[in-house]
N, C-alpha and C positions, 0 to 999 in steps of 0.2 A: 655484431647484431645481425640476427639471421632475418633480415628484412625481407628477403627474397621468398621466404617460406611462410611468413606470417602476413595474412591479409584480412580484411574485413568486409563484411556485407551488410547492408541496410535494406530492411524489408518492411513493407506494410502489411502486418499480420505475418503468419507462419504457414508453410504450405503443408498438406497431409504428409508428404514424404520427410519433411523436416522435424515434424512435431516429436516422433519418438527418439529421435537423435538429440533434440535438446532437452527432452524429458529426462533422458539417460544422464546427460551432463549435469543438470541441476540437481536431481536425486543424488548423484555423487558428491558434489561440491557441498550441498547443505546438509546431506546425510539426512533426508527427509522424503518419504514417499508419497507426499502429496502432489509432486510434480509428474502427474500421469500425463500421457497425450491428450487425454479427453479434458483434463483440468486446464492445460495450456491452450487448447482450442477455444475453451469457454473464455478464458481470461484475455487471450490475444486477439481473437477472431470473432467475437460475439459483443463486444463492447458497445453500448448504445451511442457513445460519442465517436465511434469509428475505431478501426483496427489498430492495435498496438504499432508503434514504430519500434522495430527489433534491430538492434545492431549486435552482431555476432562476430567474434574474432576466431579465426582458424590458424592452426599450424599445420600447413599441408590441408588435409582433409578432416582434420580433428579438431572440434570445438574447444577452444581454451579460455574463452571470455565471452559474456554476454550482458547486455542490459536492454531494458524494454520501458518505453514510455506510454502509459495508457492516457489517451486523452481524456480530459476532464474540462467541465466548465460549471463554476459554482456561482450562485447567485450572491449578490451582497445586499439584497433588499431594495431599496428605492433608486439606489445609484447605478444599478446595471449588474454586470458579471464579469467574471474573469476566466479566460481560457488558459489551459496549461497541460503538463503532464504530471501524472503520478510515476515516478521512477520506481520500477520494480525488479527485483531477481538480479540485481548486480553482483556479478560473480566473475571471479578469475581463478584458473587452475594455479594452485601455488607453485608449481614447477616453472611457470613462467612470469612470476611477479617482478623479475628483473627487468622485464621489457616495458614497463610502465604501461601496461594495458589498461589498468583502472583508470589511470589519467586520460588515456584516449577515449575510453568509453564514455566517460563525463563529458569531455569536450565534444564529442560527437553528438550527444543528446541535446547539450546547450545549443549546438548549430543548428539542430531539428527544430528546437523552441523558437531559435531567432527566425528562422527561414519561413515559419508558418506565422509570426507575429503573435505568438503565444507570450503570456505574461509571467507564467511561472513555471518551475519545477517543484514539486512537493516530493520529499523522499523520507522514508522511515528506516534508516540503516541501523544495525546493530552496532555494538561498540566497536568490533573488528574494522568496520567500514566508516565509522563517524568522522575520523581525523581525515581520511581521504577526501570526503566532501567538503569539510571545512577548509582544508589547506589547499587542496587542488582545484575544487569545483567553487571556491570562494562563497560557499553557502552560508547562510544565516542560521544560527541555532535557536530553535524555538522552545525546546524543553524535551523532558524525558518522559515517556509514555509509562503510566503506572497501571496496575490492575486493582481496583477497588471491588470489594464484595460486602453484601449485606444479606442478613437472613429474614426473608419474607418482605423486605421493604423494597418497593421499585424506585430505582435511582432517577434523581433529577439533575442534569447536567448543571454546572455553575456557569459555564460560558455560552456564548452563542453557538449555534449549530451550522456546520457547513451544509448548505442546501443545493442539491443538484438542480440545473436548470431543466433537466430531463427527469424530473422526480419519478413518475409513474414507471417510466422504462427502466430506470436504474433499480427501482424496487423489484420489478420482476427479474431483472438480471441478476442481481444480487441473491435472489431467492433461489435462483436455479444452479448455483455453484455446486459442481459435482462432488467437491471434497468436503467443504465445511457444512453443507447440507443445512442451509438457514432456513428459519421459518419467518414468515412475513405476515404482518397483520397490523392495520391501523397506523401505518407509517412507522412501524418499529420493527426491527430485525432482531431475532434471536439466533445466535451462533452456538453450535454445539461446542463445548470445551472439551478437549482431550477425549478421554474413554466415558466420561461421566454422561448419563441420560439427561434429556432436556428437563424432565420434572424435577431433577435433582440440582443441577447447575447450568446456567445458560448466560452467555455474554450479551447484553442489551446494547442496541444501537439505535439512535433517533433519526429520522429521515427529515424532520421539520421541527422547528421550535414548539409548536402546540401539539405535537405528537405525543405526549405523556399520558398513558393510558394504562393504569395498573391492571385493568381486567382483560387486556390484551395477550397477556402471557402468564403462564402458571409455572413457576420453578420455586423450588425450596431455597434456593441460594441464587441471588443475582448478582453477575459480574459487570464492571463497567470499567472501559478503558479510556483513559484520559489523561491530559497533562494536569488538571486539577482535581481534586476530589468532587464528588457529587455534593448537591446541598443537602441531600438527605444523609442520615447516619450511615456510615460505611467504614470498612477497616482496609487498609492498604496492604497488599502482600509484599513482604519484607524483600529488600533486594537480595539478600543471600538466597533466596528461593527461585530467582529468575536466573535462568541458564543463560539468556542472551538478552539483556535489557535492550529496549528499542527507543530511538530517539527520533525527534522530529527536525528536519532541515528544509530550508526553503531558498531556491535561488530565484530572485526577483530584482529588477531594476528600480521599480517604482515604489515609494514609500508607502503609497496607499495600498498596495497589494501586501506588502510586508504587514501593515497594520491590521488589515482584514485577517490574515491567516493567524497573527500573534494573538488576536482577541478571540479567536474561534477555537473550539473544542475539536480535536482530532480523536475520532472514535474509530471503533472496529471496522465500520463501514467503509471508512475513508482510506483504508489500505488493504492489501490482499491477504493478510496473515489470519484473520478471523471473521 
C-alpha cells in the first residue's frame, strides 16, 4: 500500500487557491458542472453556522478523495437544539478505491464530530455510497427521498419540519446559492428544477412549520422532496425516472436525536442538492 504518497489534510473552509482544484475534482467525480469555485466558496466558506470542516485526501499533490461537514444546529422546539454536521460531497477517485479511502473519510468526520461535542452527522447519500455509510460508518437508515409533484396545489408536509436555530441567516444564505438560484419569501424557498423556469416548475421547501402560504409562490407545478408524501394531493416521481435516488442516513449516539430526525421531514433545503 502506497502509504508514503497518500496523505490527508483537514481544513476549516477552503482557501482561494484550493477552490478551483477542488471544484475540478468534484466536477470530474460527480460529472456535474454545479461544483464551481464560486459555488464551493458559498457552500464551504459562507455558512451562517461556521465554515465547513473539509477533509481532503491526496496522492502526492493530486486530490483523490474528499468529504465536508457543514455545521448545522436544528431546533427541536421547547426541548432545545441539536448541533451536528451535514455531510456533503463524499467522493473518492475510483482508481484508488482499494485503499479504503471512503472508510477513512467517514471515520475522520466522525472524529471531528466527537471532538466538537456535536450530536449528529446527517447524510444524503446516493445508492452508490449508501452501503458504505451503513456498514462502515454504522449509520442509521431513515428512508429514501422521493420527489412529489402537484398541479396548481401548494404542498403541505406531513411530518415535522427541521427548523434552523439561525432561521433568518439561513434563509438569506440559502437564497444566495449561486448555482440553484433559489427564491425566498415568507419562510418558503423555491428551487429552480433543471432547465424548467420558475413559473412552470419549482421545488418548495419550508423553513418553519407555520410557513405555508400558497400566495408566496406562483408556479404551474409544485415539487416537494421528502421521505413521506405531502398531505395535499400529489403524484410521486416513479423510481425508474430517478437517475440516482437519494437516501437519508444519520450517525447519532442518543436515542432522542435519532427520534427527532426520524420524525422530521428532510426537505430540499436540508441538503445541498436543491
